[in-house]
PDB file of N, CA, C and O in Angstrom:
ATOM      1  N   UNK A   1      -0.390  31.755 -14.846  1.00  0.00           N
ATOM      2  CA  UNK A   1       1.020  31.106 -14.137  1.00  0.00           C
ATOM      3  C   UNK A   1       1.639  32.408 -12.781  1.00  0.00           C
ATOM      4  O   UNK A   1       1.663  33.618 -13.009  1.00  0.00           O
ATOM      5  N   UNK A   2       1.768  32.220 -12.386  1.00  0.00           N
ATOM      6  CA  UNK A   2       2.375  32.978 -11.044  1.00  0.00           C
ATOM      7  C   UNK A   2       2.899  34.154 -12.264  1.00  0.00           C
ATOM      8  O   UNK A   2       3.140  33.996 -13.461  1.00  0.00           O
ATOM      9  N   UNK A   3       2.950  35.276 -11.460  1.00  0.00           N
ATOM     10  CA  UNK A   3       3.683  36.826 -11.736  1.00  0.00           C
ATOM     11  C   UNK A   3       4.501  37.216 -11.175  1.00  0.00           C
ATOM     12  O   UNK A   3       5.576  37.533 -11.684  1.00  0.00           O
ATOM     13  N   UNK A   4       4.243  37.298 -10.033  1.00  0.00           N
ATOM     14  CA  UNK A   4       5.226  37.876  -8.993  1.00  0.00           C
ATOM     15  C   UNK A   4       6.235  36.986  -8.530  1.00  0.00           C
ATOM     16  O   UNK A   4       5.850  35.872  -8.885  1.00  0.00           O
ATOM     17  N   UNK A   5       7.485  36.857  -7.838  1.00  0.00           N
ATOM     18  CA  UNK A   5       8.938  36.517  -7.653  1.00  0.00           C
ATOM     19  C   UNK A   5       8.501  35.863  -6.450  1.00  0.00           C
ATOM     20  O   UNK A   5       9.303  35.025  -6.038  1.00  0.00           O
ATOM     21  N   UNK A   6       7.048  36.067  -5.509  1.00  0.00           N
ATOM     22  CA  UNK A   6       6.829  35.165  -3.999  1.00  0.00           C
ATOM     23  C   UNK A   6       6.017  34.216  -4.983  1.00  0.00           C
ATOM     24  O   UNK A   6       6.314  33.028  -4.857  1.00  0.00           O
ATOM     25  N   UNK A   7       5.026  34.514  -5.963  1.00  0.00           N
ATOM     26  CA  UNK A   7       4.260  33.368  -6.279  1.00  0.00           C
ATOM     27  C   UNK A   7       5.111  32.380  -7.126  1.00  0.00           C
ATOM     28  O   UNK A   7       5.116  31.189  -6.813  1.00  0.00           O
ATOM     29  N   UNK A   8       5.953  32.907  -8.368  1.00  0.00           N
ATOM     30  CA  UNK A   8       6.574  32.179  -8.509  1.00  0.00           C
ATOM     31  C   UNK A   8       7.610  31.061  -7.907  1.00  0.00           C
ATOM     32  O   UNK A   8       8.056  30.089  -8.517  1.00  0.00           O
ATOM     33  N   UNK A   9       7.866  31.432  -6.611  1.00  0.00           N
ATOM     34  CA  UNK A   9       8.517  30.887  -5.419  1.00  0.00           C
ATOM     35  C   UNK A   9       7.907  30.004  -4.454  1.00  0.00           C
ATOM     36  O   UNK A   9       8.647  29.235  -3.840  1.00  0.00           O
ATOM     37  N   UNK A  10       6.109  29.998  -4.129  1.00  0.00           N
ATOM     38  CA  UNK A  10       5.302  29.275  -3.733  1.00  0.00           C
ATOM     39  C   UNK A  10       5.511  28.114  -4.635  1.00  0.00           C
ATOM     40  O   UNK A  10       5.943  27.007  -4.314  1.00  0.00           O
ATOM     41  N   UNK A  11       5.063  28.614  -6.066  1.00  0.00           N
ATOM     42  CA  UNK A  11       4.665  27.160  -6.690  1.00  0.00           C
ATOM     43  C   UNK A  11       5.825  26.430  -7.545  1.00  0.00           C
ATOM     44  O   UNK A  11       5.750  25.776  -8.586  1.00  0.00           O
ATOM     45  N   UNK A  12       7.158  26.849  -6.561  1.00  0.00           N
ATOM     46  CA  UNK A  12       8.102  25.952  -6.835  1.00  0.00           C
ATOM     47  C   UNK A  12       7.980  24.902  -5.721  1.00  0.00           C
ATOM     48  O   UNK A  12       8.076  23.677  -5.791  1.00  0.00           O
ATOM     49  N   UNK A  13       7.669  25.962  -4.342  1.00  0.00           N
ATOM     50  CA  UNK A  13       7.750  24.820  -3.013  1.00  0.00           C
ATOM     51  C   UNK A  13       6.525  23.941  -3.283  1.00  0.00           C
ATOM     52  O   UNK A  13       6.482  22.711  -3.281  1.00  0.00           O
ATOM     53  N   UNK A  14       5.334  24.994  -3.564  1.00  0.00           N
ATOM     54  CA  UNK A  14       4.258  23.001  -3.338  1.00  0.00           C
ATOM     55  C   UNK A  14       4.591  22.065  -4.651  1.00  0.00           C
ATOM     56  O   UNK A  14       4.204  20.897  -4.662  1.00  0.00           O
ATOM     57  N   UNK A  15       5.448  22.715  -5.942  1.00  0.00           N
ATOM     58  CA  UNK A  15       6.138  21.080  -6.055  1.00  0.00           C
ATOM     59  C   UNK A  15       6.802  19.801  -5.686  1.00  0.00           C
ATOM     60  O   UNK A  15       6.494  18.622  -5.864  1.00  0.00           O
ATOM     61  N   UNK A  16       8.149  20.597  -4.924  1.00  0.00           N
ATOM     62  CA  UNK A  16       8.592  19.917  -4.153  1.00  0.00           C
ATOM     63  C   UNK A  16       7.900  19.350  -2.608  1.00  0.00           C
ATOM     64  O   UNK A  16       8.175  18.272  -2.081  1.00  0.00           O
ATOM     65  N   UNK A  17       7.296  20.005  -2.267  1.00  0.00           N
ATOM     66  CA  UNK A  17       5.736  19.693  -1.121  1.00  0.00           C
ATOM     67  C   UNK A  17       5.808  18.400  -1.634  1.00  0.00           C
ATOM     68  O   UNK A  17       6.631  17.543  -1.315  1.00  0.00           O
ATOM     69  N   UNK A  18       4.764  18.286  -2.572  1.00  0.00           N
ATOM     70  CA  UNK A  18       4.452  17.566  -3.158  1.00  0.00           C
ATOM     71  C   UNK A  18       5.346  16.607  -3.179  1.00  0.00           C
ATOM     72  O   UNK A  18       5.358  15.887  -2.181  1.00  0.00           O
ATOM     73  N   UNK A  19       6.221  16.339  -4.149  1.00  0.00           N
ATOM     74  CA  UNK A  19       6.381  15.211  -4.215  1.00  0.00           C
ATOM     75  C   UNK A  19       6.998  14.129  -2.895  1.00  0.00           C
ATOM     76  O   UNK A  19       7.188  12.915  -2.818  1.00  0.00           O
ATOM     77  N   UNK A  20       7.231  15.661  -1.662  1.00  0.00           N
ATOM     78  CA  UNK A  20       7.673  14.825  -0.707  1.00  0.00           C
ATOM     79  C   UNK A  20       6.596  14.265   0.305  1.00  0.00           C
ATOM     80  O   UNK A  20       6.713  13.792   1.435  1.00  0.00           O
ATOM     81  N   UNK A  21       5.505  14.491  -0.511  1.00  0.00           N
ATOM     82  CA  UNK A  21       3.944  14.576   0.208  1.00  0.00           C
ATOM     83  C   UNK A  21       3.656  12.696  -0.169  1.00  0.00           C
ATOM     84  O   UNK A  21       3.263  11.771   0.542  1.00  0.00           O
ATOM     85  N   UNK A  22       4.104  12.781  -1.705  1.00  0.00           N
ATOM     86  CA  UNK A  22       3.438  11.278  -2.305  1.00  0.00           C
ATOM     87  C   UNK A  22       4.655  10.323  -1.749  1.00  0.00           C
ATOM     88  O   UNK A  22       4.727   9.104  -1.904  1.00  0.00           O
ATOM     89  N   UNK A  23       5.371  10.964  -1.227  1.00  0.00           N
ATOM     90  CA  UNK A  23       6.493   9.460  -1.023  1.00  0.00           C
ATOM     91  C   UNK A  23       6.299   9.189   0.360  1.00  0.00           C
ATOM     92  O   UNK A  23       6.651   8.087   0.782  1.00  0.00           O
ATOM     93  N   UNK A  24       5.642  10.272   1.363  1.00  0.00           N
ATOM     94  CA  UNK A  24       5.129   9.867   2.754  1.00  0.00           C
ATOM     95  C   UNK A  24       3.855   9.172   2.472  1.00  0.00           C
ATOM     96  O   UNK A  24       3.599   8.255   3.252  1.00  0.00           O
ATOM     97  N   UNK A  25       3.159   9.361   1.707  1.00  0.00           N
ATOM     98  CA  UNK A  25       1.720   8.877   1.339  1.00  0.00           C
ATOM     99  C   UNK A  25       2.012   7.265   1.404  1.00  0.00           C
ATOM    100  O   UNK A  25       1.507   6.495   2.221  1.00  0.00           O
ATOM    101  N   UNK A  26       3.257   6.807   0.007  1.00  0.00           N
ATOM    102  CA  UNK A  26       3.381   5.846  -0.682  1.00  0.00           C
ATOM    103  C   UNK A  26       3.844   4.863   0.966  1.00  0.00           C
ATOM    104  O   UNK A  26       3.246   3.893   1.432  1.00  0.00           O
ATOM    105  N   UNK A  27       4.953   5.492   1.458  1.00  0.00           N
ATOM    106  CA  UNK A  27       5.412   4.712   2.656  1.00  0.00           C
ATOM    107  C   UNK A  27       4.430   4.168   3.784  1.00  0.00           C
ATOM    108  O   UNK A  27       4.359   3.196   4.536  1.00  0.00           O
ATOM    109  N   UNK A  28       3.774   5.222   3.520  1.00  0.00           N
ATOM    110  CA  UNK A  28       2.624   4.633   4.985  1.00  0.00           C
ATOM    111  C   UNK A  28       1.458   3.739   4.374  1.00  0.00           C
ATOM    112  O   UNK A  28       0.730   3.004   5.041  1.00  0.00           O
ATOM    113  N   UNK A  29       1.390   3.948   2.792  1.00  0.00           N
ATOM    114  CA  UNK A  29       0.312   2.709   2.529  1.00  0.00           C
ATOM    115  C   UNK A  29       0.501   1.726   2.100  1.00  0.00           C
ATOM    116  O   UNK A  29      -0.438   0.976   1.835  1.00  0.00           O
ATOM    117  N   UNK A  30       2.187   1.277   1.812  1.00  0.00           N
ATOM    118  CA  UNK A  30       3.068  -0.178   2.024  1.00  0.00           C
ATOM    119  C   UNK A  30       2.766  -0.666   3.683  1.00  0.00           C
ATOM    120  O   UNK A  30       2.150  -1.653   4.084  1.00  0.00           O
ATOM    121  N   UNK A  31       3.336   0.247   4.331  1.00  0.00           N
ATOM    122  CA  UNK A  31       2.973  -0.903   5.417  1.00  0.00           C
ATOM    123  C   UNK A  31       2.292  -0.878   5.865  1.00  0.00           C
ATOM    124  O   UNK A  31       2.493  -1.541   6.883  1.00  0.00           O
ATOM    125  N   UNK A  32       0.708  -0.216   5.846  1.00  0.00           N
ATOM    126  CA  UNK A  32      -0.824  -0.832   6.239  1.00  0.00           C
ATOM    127  C   UNK A  32      -0.952  -1.995   5.127  1.00  0.00           C
ATOM    128  O   UNK A  32      -1.656  -2.968   5.396  1.00  0.00           O
ATOM    129  N   UNK A  33      -0.056  -1.889   3.452  1.00  0.00           N
ATOM    130  CA  UNK A  33      -0.552  -3.320   3.109  1.00  0.00           C
ATOM    131  C   UNK A  33       0.032  -4.378   3.338  1.00  0.00           C
ATOM    132  O   UNK A  33      -0.394  -5.474   2.974  1.00  0.00           O
ATOM    133  N   UNK A  34       1.285  -4.157   4.091  1.00  0.00           N
ATOM    134  CA  UNK A  34       1.871  -5.287   4.773  1.00  0.00           C
ATOM    135  C   UNK A  34       0.779  -5.951   6.209  1.00  0.00           C
ATOM    136  O   UNK A  34       0.159  -7.007   6.335  1.00  0.00           O
ATOM    137  N   UNK A  35       0.910  -5.029   6.894  1.00  0.00           N
ATOM    138  CA  UNK A  35      -0.100  -5.648   7.651  1.00  0.00           C
ATOM    139  C   UNK A  35      -1.481  -6.602   6.971  1.00  0.00           C
ATOM    140  O   UNK A  35      -1.713  -7.795   7.166  1.00  0.00           O
ATOM    141  N   UNK A  36      -2.079  -5.848   6.326  1.00  0.00           N
ATOM    142  CA  UNK A  36      -3.522  -6.533   5.333  1.00  0.00           C
ATOM    143  C   UNK A  36      -2.978  -7.816   5.052  1.00  0.00           C
ATOM    144  O   UNK A  36      -3.281  -8.899   5.551  1.00  0.00           O
ATOM    145  N   UNK A  37      -1.864  -7.455   3.908  1.00  0.00           N
ATOM    146  CA  UNK A  37      -1.299  -9.415   3.481  1.00  0.00           C
ATOM    147  C   UNK A  37      -1.057 -10.323   4.447  1.00  0.00           C
ATOM    148  O   UNK A  37      -1.287 -11.532   4.397  1.00  0.00           O
ATOM    149  N   UNK A  38      -0.510  -9.599   5.471  1.00  0.00           N
ATOM    150  CA  UNK A  38      -0.428 -10.709   7.049  1.00  0.00           C
ATOM    151  C   UNK A  38      -1.877 -11.033   7.563  1.00  0.00           C
ATOM    152  O   UNK A  38      -1.775 -12.232   7.823  1.00  0.00           O
ATOM    153  N   UNK A  39      -3.069 -10.695   7.840  1.00  0.00           N
ATOM    154  CA  UNK A  39      -4.004 -10.709   7.586  1.00  0.00           C
ATOM    155  C   UNK A  39      -4.415 -11.723   7.151  1.00  0.00           C
ATOM    156  O   UNK A  39      -4.741 -12.759   7.731  1.00  0.00           O
ATOM    157  N   UNK A  40      -4.411 -11.390   5.848  1.00  0.00           N
ATOM    158  CA  UNK A  40      -4.740 -12.554   4.414  1.00  0.00           C
ATOM    159  C   UNK A  40      -4.128 -13.531   4.520  1.00  0.00           C
ATOM    160  O   UNK A  40      -4.897 -14.335   3.992  1.00  0.00           O
ATOM    161  N   UNK A  41      -3.191 -14.140   4.854  1.00  0.00           N
ATOM    162  CA  UNK A  41      -2.370 -14.953   4.713  1.00  0.00           C
ATOM    163  C   UNK A  41      -2.681 -15.857   6.704  1.00  0.00           C
ATOM    164  O   UNK A  41      -2.432 -17.006   7.067  1.00  0.00           O
ATOM    165  N   UNK A  42      -2.995 -15.240   7.117  1.00  0.00           N
ATOM    166  CA  UNK A  42      -3.547 -15.786   8.447  1.00  0.00           C
ATOM    167  C   UNK A  42      -2.288 -15.423   9.498  1.00  0.00           C
ATOM    168  O   UNK A  42      -2.741 -15.404  10.642  1.00  0.00           O
ATOM    169  N   UNK A  43      -1.384 -15.238   9.480  1.00  0.00           N
ATOM    170  CA  UNK A  43      -0.255 -15.391  10.133  1.00  0.00           C
ATOM    171  C   UNK A  43      -0.475 -13.972  11.240  1.00  0.00           C
ATOM    172  O   UNK A  43      -0.253 -12.779  11.028  1.00  0.00           O
ATOM    173  N   UNK A  44      -0.906 -14.549  12.249  1.00  0.00           N
ATOM    174  CA  UNK A  44      -1.101 -13.562  13.259  1.00  0.00           C
ATOM    175  C   UNK A  44       0.209 -12.740  14.026  1.00  0.00           C
ATOM    176  O   UNK A  44       0.237 -11.598  14.484  1.00  0.00           O
ATOM    177  N   UNK A  45       1.401 -13.919  13.968  1.00  0.00           N
ATOM    178  CA  UNK A  45       2.865 -13.820  14.213  1.00  0.00           C
ATOM    179  C   UNK A  45       3.178 -12.077  13.338  1.00  0.00           C
ATOM    180  O   UNK A  45       3.255 -10.898  13.683  1.00  0.00           O
ATOM    181  N   UNK A  46       3.264 -12.816  12.180  1.00  0.00           N
ATOM    182  CA  UNK A  46       4.103 -11.917  11.122  1.00  0.00           C
ATOM    183  C   UNK A  46       2.635 -10.393  11.125  1.00  0.00           C
ATOM    184  O   UNK A  46       2.974  -9.300  10.671  1.00  0.00           O
ATOM    185  N   UNK A  47       1.596 -10.527  11.508  1.00  0.00           N
ATOM    186  CA  UNK A  47       0.852  -9.573  11.258  1.00  0.00           C
ATOM    187  C   UNK A  47       0.780  -8.771  12.610  1.00  0.00           C
ATOM    188  O   UNK A  47       0.159  -7.731  12.391  1.00  0.00           O
ATOM    189  N   UNK A  48       1.162  -8.853  13.874  1.00  0.00           N
ATOM    190  CA  UNK A  48       1.304  -8.369  14.901  1.00  0.00           C
ATOM    191  C   UNK A  48       2.522  -7.631  14.686  1.00  0.00           C
ATOM    192  O   UNK A  48       2.755  -6.512  15.142  1.00  0.00           O
ATOM    193  N   UNK A  49       3.334  -8.368  13.919  1.00  0.00           N
ATOM    194  CA  UNK A  49       4.749  -7.757  13.820  1.00  0.00           C
ATOM    195  C   UNK A  49       4.694  -6.122  13.208  1.00  0.00           C
ATOM    196  O   UNK A  49       4.893  -5.014  13.706  1.00  0.00           O
ATOM    197  N   UNK A  50       4.300  -6.648  11.809  1.00  0.00           N
ATOM    198  CA  UNK A  50       3.656  -5.841  10.443  1.00  0.00           C
ATOM    199  C   UNK A  50       2.811  -4.681  11.618  1.00  0.00           C
ATOM    200  O   UNK A  50       3.462  -3.677  11.908  1.00  0.00           O
ATOM    201  N   UNK A  51       1.670  -4.810  12.138  1.00  0.00           N
ATOM    202  CA  UNK A  51       1.579  -3.700  13.257  1.00  0.00           C
ATOM    203  C   UNK A  51       2.256  -2.646  13.969  1.00  0.00           C
ATOM    204  O   UNK A  51       1.959  -1.452  13.988  1.00  0.00           O
ATOM    205  N   UNK A  52       3.017  -3.120  14.437  1.00  0.00           N
ATOM    206  CA  UNK A  52       4.147  -2.482  15.780  1.00  0.00           C
ATOM    207  C   UNK A  52       4.634  -1.602  14.419  1.00  0.00           C
ATOM    208  O   UNK A  52       4.373  -0.406  14.542  1.00  0.00           O
ATOM    209  N   UNK A  53       5.339  -1.990  13.048  1.00  0.00           N
ATOM    210  CA  UNK A  53       5.881  -1.206  12.316  1.00  0.00           C
ATOM    211  C   UNK A  53       4.945   0.141  11.909  1.00  0.00           C
ATOM    212  O   UNK A  53       5.099   1.353  12.063  1.00  0.00           O
ATOM    213  N   UNK A  54       4.061  -0.572  11.403  1.00  0.00           N
ATOM    214  CA  UNK A  54       2.881   0.552  10.713  1.00  0.00           C
ATOM    215  C   UNK A  54       2.134   1.861  11.517  1.00  0.00           C
ATOM    216  O   UNK A  54       1.820   2.995  11.156  1.00  0.00           O
ATOM    217  N   UNK A  55       2.040   1.257  12.541  1.00  0.00           N
ATOM    218  CA  UNK A  55       1.476   2.397  13.475  1.00  0.00           C
ATOM    219  C   UNK A  55       2.006   3.905  13.768  1.00  0.00           C
ATOM    220  O   UNK A  55       1.469   5.011  13.815  1.00  0.00           O
ATOM    221  N   UNK A  56       3.396   3.378  13.951  1.00  0.00           N
ATOM    222  CA  UNK A  56       4.621   4.764  13.957  1.00  0.00           C
ATOM    223  C   UNK A  56       4.716   5.815  12.615  1.00  0.00           C
ATOM    224  O   UNK A  56       4.744   7.039  12.488  1.00  0.00           O
ATOM    225  N   UNK A  57       4.738   5.046  12.001  1.00  0.00           N
ATOM    226  CA  UNK A  57       4.685   5.290  10.104  1.00  0.00           C
ATOM    227  C   UNK A  57       2.934   5.924   9.735  1.00  0.00           C
ATOM    228  O   UNK A  57       2.740   6.788   8.880  1.00  0.00           O
ATOM    229  N   UNK A  58       1.867   5.327  10.521  1.00  0.00           N
ATOM    230  CA  UNK A  58       0.970   6.244  10.044  1.00  0.00           C
ATOM    231  C   UNK A  58       0.729   7.338  10.849  1.00  0.00           C
ATOM    232  O   UNK A  58       0.171   8.314  10.348  1.00  0.00           O
ATOM    233  N   UNK A  59       1.196   7.347  12.524  1.00  0.00           N
ATOM    234  CA  UNK A  59       0.790   8.471  12.972  1.00  0.00           C
ATOM    235  C   UNK A  59       2.196   9.929  12.742  1.00  0.00           C
ATOM    236  O   UNK A  59       2.133  11.138  12.965  1.00  0.00           O
ATOM    237  N   UNK A  60       3.131   9.197  12.306  1.00  0.00           N
ATOM    238  CA  UNK A  60       4.117  10.272  11.278  1.00  0.00           C
ATOM    239  C   UNK A  60       3.451  11.032  10.657  1.00  0.00           C
ATOM    240  O   UNK A  60       3.474  12.258  10.769  1.00  0.00           O
ATOM    241  N   UNK A  61       2.461  10.089   9.586  1.00  0.00           N
ATOM    242  CA  UNK A  61       2.471  10.807   8.155  1.00  0.00           C
ATOM    243  C   UNK A  61       1.130  11.329   8.900  1.00  0.00           C
ATOM    244  O   UNK A  61       0.795  12.380   8.353  1.00  0.00           O
ATOM    245  N   UNK A  62       0.251  10.990   9.930  1.00  0.00           N
ATOM    246  CA  UNK A  62      -0.743  12.354  10.457  1.00  0.00           C
ATOM    247  C   UNK A  62       0.376  13.479  10.965  1.00  0.00           C
ATOM    248  O   UNK A  62       0.353  14.479  10.248  1.00  0.00           O
ATOM    249  N   UNK A  63       1.216  13.527  11.898  1.00  0.00           N
ATOM    250  CA  UNK A  63       1.596  14.247  12.318  1.00  0.00           C
ATOM    251  C   UNK A  63       2.591  15.163  11.060  1.00  0.00           C
ATOM    252  O   UNK A  63       3.217  16.197  11.295  1.00  0.00           O
ATOM    253  N   UNK A  64       2.532  14.630  10.063  1.00  0.00           N
ATOM    254  CA  UNK A  64       2.936  15.253   8.711  1.00  0.00           C
ATOM    255  C   UNK A  64       2.280  16.278   7.906  1.00  0.00           C
ATOM    256  O   UNK A  64       2.769  17.029   7.061  1.00  0.00           O
ATOM    257  N   UNK A  65       0.824  16.146   8.417  1.00  0.00           N
ATOM    258  CA  UNK A  65      -0.430  16.060   7.520  1.00  0.00           C
ATOM    259  C   UNK A  65      -0.274  15.843   5.928  1.00  0.00           C
ATOM    260  O   UNK A  65      -0.343  16.536   4.913  1.00  0.00           O
ATOM    261  N   UNK A  66      -0.033  14.540   6.260  1.00  0.00           N
ATOM    262  CA  UNK A  66       0.102  13.846   5.162  1.00  0.00           C
ATOM    263  C   UNK A  66      -1.563  12.969   4.480  1.00  0.00           C
ATOM    264  O   UNK A  66      -2.053  12.564   3.426  1.00  0.00           O
ATOM    265  N   UNK A  67      -1.845  13.076   5.834  1.00  0.00           N
ATOM    266  CA  UNK A  67      -3.132  12.311   6.147  1.00  0.00           C
ATOM    267  C   UNK A  67      -3.508  12.829   7.450  1.00  0.00           C
ATOM    268  O   UNK A  67      -2.736  13.370   8.241  1.00  0.00           O
ATOM    269  N   UNK A  68      -4.441  12.675   7.576  1.00  0.00           N
ATOM    270  CA  UNK A  68      -5.726  13.350   9.110  1.00  0.00           C
ATOM    271  C   UNK A  68      -5.610  12.769   9.822  1.00  0.00           C
ATOM    272  O   UNK A  68      -5.660  11.546   9.689  1.00  0.00           O
ATOM    273  N   UNK A  69      -5.297  13.656  11.457  1.00  0.00           N
ATOM    274  CA  UNK A  69      -4.628  12.788  12.240  1.00  0.00           C
ATOM    275  C   UNK A  69      -5.987  11.668  12.481  1.00  0.00           C
ATOM    276  O   UNK A  69      -5.754  10.461  12.554  1.00  0.00           O
ATOM    277  N   UNK A  70      -7.245  12.146  12.579  1.00  0.00           N
ATOM    278  CA  UNK A  70      -8.451  10.627  12.929  1.00  0.00           C
ATOM    279  C   UNK A  70      -8.769   9.755  11.921  1.00  0.00           C
ATOM    280  O   UNK A  70      -9.565   8.854  12.187  1.00  0.00           O
ATOM    281  N   UNK A  71      -8.080   9.880  10.268  1.00  0.00           N
ATOM    282  CA  UNK A  71      -7.693   8.656   9.792  1.00  0.00           C
ATOM    283  C   UNK A  71      -6.493   7.953  10.372  1.00  0.00           C
ATOM    284  O   UNK A  71      -6.576   6.767  10.690  1.00  0.00           O
ATOM    285  N   UNK A  72      -5.714   8.436  10.476  1.00  0.00           N
ATOM    286  CA  UNK A  72      -4.594   7.603  11.063  1.00  0.00           C
ATOM    287  C   UNK A  72      -5.064   7.047  12.186  1.00  0.00           C
ATOM    288  O   UNK A  72      -5.083   5.818  12.128  1.00  0.00           O
ATOM    289  N   UNK A  73      -5.415   7.470  13.097  1.00  0.00           N
ATOM    290  CA  UNK A  73      -6.526   7.057  14.279  1.00  0.00           C
ATOM    291  C   UNK A  73      -6.983   5.380  14.034  1.00  0.00           C
ATOM    292  O   UNK A  73      -6.649   4.273  14.458  1.00  0.00           O
ATOM    293  N   UNK A  74      -8.261   6.151  12.772  1.00  0.00           N
ATOM    294  CA  UNK A  74      -8.839   4.887  12.708  1.00  0.00           C
ATOM    295  C   UNK A  74      -8.436   4.168  11.662  1.00  0.00           C
ATOM    296  O   UNK A  74      -9.371   3.931  10.897  1.00  0.00           O
ATOM    297  N   UNK A  75      -7.478   3.756  11.348  1.00  0.00           N
ATOM    298  CA  UNK A  75      -6.755   3.004  10.352  1.00  0.00           C
ATOM    299  C   UNK A  75      -6.743   2.143  11.520  1.00  0.00           C
ATOM    300  O   UNK A  75      -7.613   1.304  11.752  1.00  0.00           O
ATOM    301  N   UNK A  76      -5.423   2.445  12.473  1.00  0.00           N
ATOM    302  CA  UNK A  76      -4.935   1.970  13.454  1.00  0.00           C
ATOM    303  C   UNK A  76      -5.501   0.912  14.175  1.00  0.00           C
ATOM    304  O   UNK A  76      -5.141  -0.264  14.225  1.00  0.00           O
ATOM    305  N   UNK A  77      -6.608   1.587  14.829  1.00  0.00           N
ATOM    306  CA  UNK A  77      -7.794   0.816  15.643  1.00  0.00           C
ATOM    307  C   UNK A  77      -8.157  -0.045  14.825  1.00  0.00           C
ATOM    308  O   UNK A  77      -8.045  -1.121  15.414  1.00  0.00           O
ATOM    309  N   UNK A  78      -8.454  -0.180  14.016  1.00  0.00           N
ATOM    310  CA  UNK A  78      -9.623  -1.069  12.524  1.00  0.00           C
ATOM    311  C   UNK A  78      -8.215  -2.012  12.064  1.00  0.00           C
ATOM    312  O   UNK A  78      -8.427  -3.096  11.522  1.00  0.00           O
ATOM    313  N   UNK A  79      -7.116  -1.665  12.245  1.00  0.00           N
ATOM    314  CA  UNK A  79      -6.034  -2.795  12.597  1.00  0.00           C
ATOM    315  C   UNK A  79      -5.967  -3.758  13.302  1.00  0.00           C
ATOM    316  O   UNK A  79      -6.137  -4.967  13.139  1.00  0.00           O
ATOM    317  N   UNK A  80      -5.739  -3.212  13.996  1.00  0.00           N
ATOM    318  CA  UNK A  80      -5.442  -3.600  15.597  1.00  0.00           C
ATOM    319  C   UNK A  80      -6.493  -4.370  16.185  1.00  0.00           C
ATOM    320  O   UNK A  80      -6.414  -4.763  17.349  1.00  0.00           O
ATOM    321  N   UNK A  81      -7.333  -4.574  15.553  1.00  0.00           N
ATOM    322  CA  UNK A  81      -9.133  -5.237  15.908  1.00  0.00           C
ATOM    323  C   UNK A  81      -8.946  -6.604  15.066  1.00  0.00           C
ATOM    324  O   UNK A  81      -8.991  -7.783  15.414  1.00  0.00           O
ATOM    325  N   UNK A  82      -8.727  -5.998  13.857  1.00  0.00           N
ATOM    326  CA  UNK A  82      -8.331  -7.038  12.829  1.00  0.00           C
ATOM    327  C   UNK A  82      -7.430  -8.070  13.234  1.00  0.00           C
ATOM    328  O   UNK A  82      -7.880  -9.205  13.390  1.00  0.00           O
ATOM    329  N   UNK A  83      -6.269  -7.842  13.416  1.00  0.00           N
ATOM    330  CA  UNK A  83      -4.912  -8.318  14.402  1.00  0.00           C
ATOM    331  C   UNK A  83      -5.139  -9.132  15.223  1.00  0.00           C
ATOM    332  O   UNK A  83      -4.815 -10.312  15.093  1.00  0.00           O
ATOM    333  N   UNK A  84      -5.934  -8.504  16.549  1.00  0.00           N
ATOM    334  CA  UNK A  84      -6.563  -9.290  17.380  1.00  0.00           C
ATOM    335  C   UNK A  84      -7.757 -10.031  17.313  1.00  0.00           C
ATOM    336  O   UNK A  84      -7.990 -10.778  18.264  1.00  0.00           O
ATOM    337  N   UNK A  85      -8.630  -9.974  16.306  1.00  0.00           N
ATOM    338  CA  UNK A  85      -9.636 -11.219  15.578  1.00  0.00           C
ATOM    339  C   UNK A  85      -9.107 -12.385  15.356  1.00  0.00           C
ATOM    340  O   UNK A  85      -9.691 -13.436  15.620  1.00  0.00           O
ATOM    341  N   UNK A  86      -7.345 -12.274  14.586  1.00  0.00           N
ATOM    342  CA  UNK A  86      -7.629 -13.323  14.684  1.00  0.00           C
ATOM    343  C   UNK A  86      -7.253 -14.952  15.398  1.00  0.00           C
ATOM    344  O   UNK A  86      -6.725 -15.150  16.493  1.00  0.00           O
ATOM    345  N   UNK A  87      -7.642 -15.829  14.546  1.00  0.00           N
ATOM    346  CA  UNK A  87      -7.189 -16.795  15.560  1.00  0.00           C
ATOM    347  C   UNK A  87      -5.848 -17.939  15.669  1.00  0.00           C
ATOM    348  O   UNK A  87      -5.394 -18.374  14.610  1.00  0.00           O
ATOM    349  N   UNK A  88      -5.368 -18.304  16.729  1.00  0.00           N
ATOM    350  CA  UNK A  88      -4.363 -18.421  16.949  1.00  0.00           C
ATOM    351  C   UNK A  88      -3.080 -17.673  17.393  1.00  0.00           C
ATOM    352  O   UNK A  88      -2.024 -18.290  17.534  1.00  0.00           O
TER     353      UNK A  88
END
C-alpha cells in the first residue's frame, strides 16, 4: 500500500487511467469486430464502411498509447487487405 501523499495520488490516478484505457480498448475492439463481422457476412460495402470507421479509431488508440502504434498499423493493414480481397 502507498504510504506517501504522492504515492497515494499516483495510485488514484492509475485507477482512473485504467478505467479510461479499458473503455478506449473496448471501443477499438468493437470497431474491429464490426469490420470482421461484415467480412464474415461477405458484404463488401458494409465491410468497407466499417473499415473507414475503424481505421481512425485504431489510430486514436495508438496515439493514446492504448495499443502499440505498430499493432494498430498492422491491424489496419490486415483488415484492408481482407476487405480488398473480398469478391463483389
